[in-house]
Legacy VTK file of the C-alpha trace (Angstrom):
# vtk DataFile Version 3.0
C-alpha trace
ASCII
DATASET POLYDATA
POINTS 88 float
4.462 22.574 34.584
1.841 19.956 35.417
1.794 18.528 31.634
5.389 18.553 31.938
5.374 16.098 34.853
2.895 14.040 32.834
5.085 13.895 29.589
7.912 13.045 31.498
7.269 9.260 31.461
6.965 9.306 27.634
10.425 11.063 26.922
12.445 7.788 27.108
9.445 5.492 25.695
10.351 5.253 22.375
7.553 7.437 21.078
7.304 10.157 19.042
5.422 13.134 21.118
3.537 16.167 19.538
2.166 19.097 21.516
0.231 21.930 20.046
-3.145 24.137 20.046
-6.137 23.705 18.307
-6.424 27.745 17.315
-4.382 30.455 18.350
-5.708 33.304 20.462
-3.387 36.229 20.000
-3.573 39.013 22.596
-4.195 41.781 20.284
-7.522 40.210 19.200
-8.594 38.790 22.520
-10.425 36.234 20.691
-9.754 32.852 18.824
-7.880 33.899 14.984
-6.486 31.486 12.544
-3.173 32.956 13.146
-0.267 29.793 13.352
-0.232 27.890 16.299
3.291 26.575 17.939
4.237 22.718 17.463
6.684 20.678 19.394
7.742 17.740 18.424
10.329 15.472 20.662
11.543 12.196 19.649
14.202 9.733 18.764
14.676 10.657 15.517
13.889 14.855 16.037
16.670 17.521 15.519
17.172 19.744 18.520
16.933 23.316 17.371
17.195 26.688 18.787
13.429 26.870 20.675
14.027 26.136 24.087
10.598 26.585 25.408
6.859 25.856 24.129
4.966 29.278 22.708
4.661 31.251 19.512
7.564 33.438 19.799
9.899 30.425 20.812
8.657 28.019 18.149
9.459 30.625 15.696
13.294 29.919 16.572
12.540 26.180 15.333
13.250 24.503 12.676
9.748 23.194 11.336
8.445 26.667 10.019
4.981 26.984 8.645
3.442 24.138 8.016
-0.424 23.065 7.456
-2.378 21.242 9.909
-3.025 18.688 6.854
0.839 17.865 7.049
1.556 17.245 10.761
0.166 13.599 10.452
2.439 12.456 7.740
5.072 14.712 9.152
4.819 12.736 12.545
4.763 9.706 11.030
7.616 9.664 8.902
9.624 11.389 12.126
8.676 8.133 14.135
10.644 6.146 11.953
7.839 3.519 11.312
7.364 3.747 7.306
7.209 6.710 5.067
4.300 8.966 3.755
4.611 10.504 0.758
4.174 14.532 1.125
3.459 15.823 -1.763
LINES 1 89
88 0 1 2 3 4 5 6 7 8 9 10 11 12 13 14 15 16 17 18 19 20 21 22 23 24 25 26 27 28 29 30 31 32 33 34 35 36 37 38 39 40 41 42 43 44 45 46 47 48 49 50 51 52 53 54 55 56 57 58 59 60 61 62 63 64 65 66 67 68 69 70 71 72 73 74 75 76 77 78 79 80 81 82 83 84 85 86 87
């Protein structure tokens, strides 16, 4: 909730915003793992999908699917509409 309040002024700024984590910590393992982490992207060029909260389960409903961390920056630049990177 604190981060929601801090991010709110940026939502109408024209920026493309991404929120994610640096690692997963599944409850069943009780330690860091290499599992997928949620990724939220917000901006004027972003299609709204079925995800309504930020978390592993809810983000599975989103349209991004599973991507490699090395693809995230190029995806964000492309979605920002500033210029296009080749994702190949």
